[in-house]
Short mmCIF file of the C-alpha atoms (twelve columns), coordinates in Angstrom:
data_MODEL
# 
_entry.id   MODEL 
# 
loop_
_atom_site.group_PDB 
_atom_site.id 
_atom_site.type_symbol 
_atom_site.label_atom_id 
_atom_site.label_alt_id 
_atom_site.label_comp_id 
_atom_site.label_asym_id 
_atom_site.label_seq_id 
_atom_site.Cartn_x 
_atom_site.Cartn_y 
_atom_site.Cartn_z 
_atom_site.pdbx_PDB_model_num 
ATOM 1   C CA . MET A 1   46.327 220.409 -19.810 1 
ATOM 2   C CA . GLU A 2   44.321 220.269 -23.029 1 
ATOM 3   C CA . ARG A 3   42.204 217.156 -23.399 1 
ATOM 4   C CA . THR A 4   41.395 215.585 -26.729 1 
ATOM 5   C CA . ARG A 5   38.145 213.872 -27.560 1 
ATOM 6   C CA . LEU A 6   38.023 210.139 -27.205 1 
ATOM 7   C CA . SER A 7   37.850 208.322 -30.527 1 
ATOM 8   C CA . VAL A 8   35.457 205.430 -31.031 1 
ATOM 9   C CA . ASP A 9   38.388 203.004 -31.145 1 
ATOM 10  C CA . ALA A 10  39.866 204.374 -27.924 1 
ATOM 11  C CA . ALA A 11  36.439 204.262 -26.250 1 
ATOM 12  C CA . THR A 12  36.069 200.631 -27.306 1 
ATOM 13  C CA . ASP A 13  39.502 199.752 -25.917 1 
ATOM 14  C CA . LEU A 14  38.774 201.562 -22.648 1 
ATOM 15  C CA . ALA A 15  35.412 199.809 -22.301 1 
ATOM 16  C CA . GLU A 16  37.235 196.488 -22.709 1 
ATOM 17  C CA . VAL A 17  39.562 197.386 -19.839 1 
ATOM 18  C CA . MET A 18  36.602 198.404 -17.692 1 
ATOM 19  C CA . GLN A 19  34.824 195.132 -18.515 1 
ATOM 20  C CA . GLY A 20  37.951 193.324 -17.405 1 
ATOM 21  C CA . LEU A 21  37.482 194.879 -13.972 1 
ATOM 22  C CA . ALA A 22  33.694 194.452 -13.893 1 
ATOM 23  C CA . SER A 23  33.857 191.592 -11.409 1 
ATOM 24  C CA . PRO A 24  34.672 191.760 -7.699  1 
ATOM 25  C CA . THR A 25  36.769 188.603 -8.104  1 
ATOM 26  C CA . ARG A 26  38.868 190.162 -10.869 1 
ATOM 27  C CA . VAL A 27  39.315 193.329 -8.809  1 
ATOM 28  C CA . MET A 28  40.498 191.156 -5.891  1 
ATOM 29  C CA . ILE A 29  42.953 189.371 -8.197  1 
ATOM 30  C CA . VAL A 30  44.355 192.664 -9.488  1 
ATOM 31  C CA . ALA A 31  44.560 194.038 -5.941  1 
ATOM 32  C CA . ARG A 32  46.492 190.929 -4.837  1 
ATOM 33  C CA . LEU A 33  48.858 191.240 -7.799  1 
ATOM 34  C CA . ARG A 34  49.639 194.813 -6.690  1 
ATOM 35  C CA . GLU A 35  51.534 193.106 -3.832  1 
ATOM 36  C CA . GLY A 36  53.705 191.124 -6.258  1 
ATOM 37  C CA . ALA A 37  53.788 188.378 -8.862  1 
ATOM 38  C CA . VAL A 38  52.374 184.971 -7.972  1 
ATOM 39  C CA . GLY A 39  51.322 181.680 -9.523  1 
ATOM 40  C CA . VAL A 40  47.734 180.498 -9.881  1 
ATOM 41  C CA . THR A 41  47.935 178.056 -6.955  1 
ATOM 42  C CA . ALA A 42  49.156 180.684 -4.496  1 
ATOM 43  C CA . LEU A 43  46.709 183.242 -5.883  1 
ATOM 44  C CA . ALA A 44  43.811 180.813 -5.450  1 
ATOM 45  C CA . ASP A 45  44.940 180.024 -1.891  1 
ATOM 46  C CA . ASP A 46  45.332 183.718 -1.014  1 
ATOM 47  C CA . LEU A 47  41.825 184.519 -2.253  1 
ATOM 48  C CA . GLY A 48  40.108 181.338 -1.105  1 
ATOM 49  C CA . LEU A 49  39.045 180.431 -4.643  1 
ATOM 50  C CA . SER A 50  39.475 177.381 -6.833  1 
ATOM 51  C CA . GLN A 51  42.336 177.312 -9.329  1 
ATOM 52  C CA . ALA A 52  39.810 176.923 -12.154 1 
ATOM 53  C CA . THR A 53  37.967 180.069 -11.070 1 
ATOM 54  C CA . VAL A 54  41.188 182.064 -10.801 1 
ATOM 55  C CA . SER A 55  42.410 180.782 -14.181 1 
ATOM 56  C CA . ASN A 56  39.151 181.808 -15.877 1 
ATOM 57  C CA . HIS A 57  39.340 185.296 -14.400 1 
ATOM 58  C CA . LEU A 58  43.020 185.615 -15.317 1 
ATOM 59  C CA . ARG A 59  42.118 184.826 -18.928 1 
ATOM 60  C CA . VAL A 60  39.748 187.823 -18.972 1 
ATOM 61  C CA . LEU A 61  42.336 190.040 -17.291 1 
ATOM 62  C CA . ARG A 62  45.024 188.977 -19.793 1 
ATOM 63  C CA . HIS A 63  42.685 189.735 -22.687 1 
ATOM 64  C CA . ALA A 64  42.110 193.224 -21.253 1 
ATOM 65  C CA . LYS A 65  45.911 193.631 -20.918 1 
ATOM 66  C CA . LEU A 66  45.660 194.156 -17.176 1 
ATOM 67  C CA . VAL A 67  47.829 191.156 -16.215 1 
ATOM 68  C CA . GLU A 68  50.497 189.101 -17.904 1 
ATOM 69  C CA . GLY A 69  51.872 185.659 -17.319 1 
ATOM 70  C CA . THR A 70  55.539 184.705 -17.440 1 
ATOM 71  C CA . ARG A 71  56.602 181.077 -17.639 1 
ATOM 72  C CA . ASP A 72  58.918 179.899 -14.869 1 
ATOM 73  C CA . GLY A 73  59.598 176.248 -15.690 1 
ATOM 74  C CA . ARG A 74  56.234 174.495 -15.552 1 
ATOM 75  C CA . THR A 75  54.587 177.340 -13.668 1 
ATOM 76  C CA . ILE A 76  53.155 180.578 -15.014 1 
ATOM 77  C CA . VAL A 77  53.688 183.520 -12.701 1 
ATOM 78  C CA . TYR A 78  51.170 186.346 -13.044 1 
ATOM 79  C CA . SER A 79  51.815 190.028 -12.501 1 
ATOM 80  C CA . LEU A 80  50.189 193.315 -13.404 1 
ATOM 81  C CA . PHE A 81  50.763 194.266 -17.033 1 
ATOM 82  C CA . ASP A 82  52.659 197.443 -16.119 1 
ATOM 83  C CA . GLU A 83  52.844 200.292 -13.617 1 
ATOM 84  C CA . HIS A 84  49.866 202.005 -15.288 1 
ATOM 85  C CA . VAL A 85  47.576 199.249 -14.009 1 
ATOM 86  C CA . THR A 86  48.778 199.882 -10.464 1 
ATOM 87  C CA . GLU A 87  48.221 203.616 -10.892 1 
ATOM 88  C CA . PHE A 88  44.779 202.995 -12.408 1 
ATOM 89  C CA . ILE A 89  43.724 200.824 -9.455  1 
ATOM 90  C CA . ASP A 90  45.206 203.276 -6.952  1 
ATOM 91  C CA . GLN A 91  43.274 206.124 -8.564  1 
ATOM 92  C CA . ALA A 92  40.044 204.117 -8.574  1 
ATOM 93  C CA . MET A 93  40.511 203.268 -4.887  1 
ATOM 94  C CA . SER A 94  41.229 206.915 -4.105  1 
ATOM 95  C CA . HIS A 95  38.079 207.931 -5.963  1 
ATOM 96  C CA . LEU A 96  36.094 205.356 -4.019  1 
ATOM 97  C CA . SER A 97  37.335 206.742 -0.703  1 
ATOM 98  C CA . HIS A 98  36.214 210.229 -1.787  1 
ATOM 99  C CA . THR A 99  32.745 209.021 -2.736  1 
ATOM 100 C CA . HIS A 100 32.207 207.458 0.712   1 
ATOM 101 C CA . VAL A 101 33.087 210.688 2.540   1 
ATOM 102 C CA . SER A 102 29.779 212.330 1.610   1 
ATOM 103 C CA . ASP A 103 27.574 209.302 2.419   1 
# 
């Protein structure tokens, strides 16, 4: 497969996505959302974090287009933006497992 060079705009967008994942808490949130959509309260309970902390991290993840929120009455249910996010996280986890083999 022929690969094209990354434009400055595309590099900027990709860096924004990477910054969205540049926190262990945000990675944990994304990993939890791989299991299915959930509201902030349940997400906070699952991760042992405050709702305020989870909400702040979700704001960053939404900005990076890694998660989306859908209103269900008075509740917002969060899920991964699309299947590409799941694949991206799966690939990163696979890469991580390969890097630990040679340690």
